[in-house]
C-alpha positions, 0 to 999 in steps of 0.5 A, a space after each residue: 674376477 673383477 679388479 675390485 674383488 682382487 683388491 678386497 682380497 688383498 686388503 682382507 689378507 693384510 687385515 687377517 695377518 695383522 689381526 693374527 699378529 695382534 692376538 699373539 701380542 695380546 697373548 704375550 701380555 695377558 696374565 690370565 691363563 684362560 684369556 691368554 689361551 683364547 687369544 692364542 686360539 684366535 691368533 691361529 684362526 686368523 692365520 688360517 683366515 689369512 691363508 685362505 685369502 692368500 690362496 684366493 689370490 694365488 689361484 687368480 695369479 695374483 701376488 699377495 701383498 707383503 704383510 707388515 705389523 702396524 706398530 702404531 696399532 700395537 702400541 695403542 693396544 698395549 697402552 689401552 691394555 695398561 691404562 684401562 685393562 683388558 675390557 677396553 681392548 675387548 670392547 674395541 676389538 669386538 667392533 672390528 669383528 663386527 666390521 669383518 663380518 659385514 665386509 665378508 658377508 657383502 663379499 660373499 653375496 656380491 662375488 659368489 658366482 666368481 668363487 668356487 664351491 670350496 671357496 664359498 664354503 670356506 668363506 662361510 666358515 670364516 664368517 662363522 669364526 668371526 661371529 664366534 670371536 664376537 661372542 668371546 669379546 661380548 663375554 669379556 665385556 661383561 666380565 670387565 664392565 666395558 660399558 663403562 669404557 664407552 662412558 669414559 670415551 663419550 664423557 671425555 669427548 663431551 668435555 672436550 667439545 663443550 668446553 672448547 666451545 665455551 672458552 672459544 666463545 668467551 675468548 671473543 668477549 674477553 680477549 685481554 683476560 685469559 684467566 677469566 676465560 679459564 676460570 669460567 671454563 673450569 666452572 662450566 666444566 665442573 658444572 657440566 661434569 656434575 650434570 653429566 654424572 647425575 644424569 647418567 646416575 638417574 638414567 641408569 638407575 631408572 633403567 635398572 629399577 624398571 628391569 627389576 620391576 619386570 623381573 619381580 613381576 615375571 617371577 611372581 607370574 611364573 610361581 602363580 601361573 606357569 601356563 600364563 608364563 608360557 603364553 608370554 614366552 610364546 608371544 615374545 618368540 613370535 615377536 622375535 620372528 619365530 613361526 607361531 607353531 614353532 614358538 608354541 611348541 618351544 613354549 610348551 616344552 620349556 614350561 617345566 623348565 623355570 630357569 630356561 624360561 626366566 633367562 628368555 623372559 627376564 632382562 639382563 641386569 643393567 650396569 651399576 649406576 654409581 660406577 657409570 656416573 663416576 666414569 662419565 663425570 671424571 672423563 668429562 673433567 679430563 676432557 675439560 683439561 685440554 681446552 682450559 689449560 692454555 688460558 692460565 699460561 698465556 698473556 691474552 685470550 687469543 693466544 690461549 685460544 690457538 693452543 686450546 684448539 691445538 690441544 683439544 684437536 690433538 686429544 680428539 684426534 688421538 681418541 679417534 685414532 685409537 678407536 679406528 685402529 682397534 675397530 677397523 674403521 678408517 682412521 682418516 674418516 674417524 679423525 676427520 669426523 671427530 675433529 671437524 665436529 669439535 672444531 666446528 662447534 668451537 668456531 660457531 661459539 666464537 662467532 656467537 661470542 663476537 655477536 654478543 660482544 657487538 650487541 651488548 658491548 661487553 668486554 673485559 677491562 
């Protein structure tokens, strides 16, 4: 077998072993008995997956690497569990399950000929297990309103990047008046938070109203003409890729089952617009704190700018690291992506501020 496949096998073994440890820790911390039992079950499955990859390596006379617990990952999970609740962990762990499914599927397609029939069948079972894991996390997301956790992350990221860019540009114009820069940054930050919150409220509310309108129309249609509803169901199934004859048969069989038809035709309820707006606006303000604070403490704007960049860059790196550790994404790549884009925007803002100072001869007294 190719060396690349062996290296992937070693990495998969370590990942599965680490996931098993993580689920065991989550089970220890969890108070809800139903979720605790599910985490224990997931830990046992991940142990079995790890044993598969260990056997895969040993059959090829390869020594499995020594597994270890990533303490930073465990600490991150525990911190998020305490601060944001189980929903935040469920959301990020689902990203990790998606990553595992994709990696295993690619491995199965690329190295199928180099695996035994038993190994191929076992790997298919592993992929199905990962899909079941993802289903569990999706259910937990609905229970804990995890869509708002994503609002929080995005809002904080926007607050960090946008206000860092604003105070950086203003530092070039007012190098000797850091308080003015700080106050301006706060004003922009509060305005941005309100704008983000209102925009989120209007967007989510509009989406919910549209879907409620569709639900009402579908319910009326079902009461007036079940045959027409069955026809719409058939068309929807065909649009989803189902063969026409099969779609017609299913639509006919479900015509007398209104509950099943409604679940297939009616869109799911949208997230609460008030909660989404609060998460987005407050997290945006939290992001504002990091780049603005140094301007109220430093003697000049350029000194404050250095600490502003350090604080904002550190906050971006921490957010990126948490997402990466819990989702299976490369930490280095995610941190580099978020920090580079954030600081790059700040650098361009500084250049723009210098240009405005030179063109209009604006400066603080």
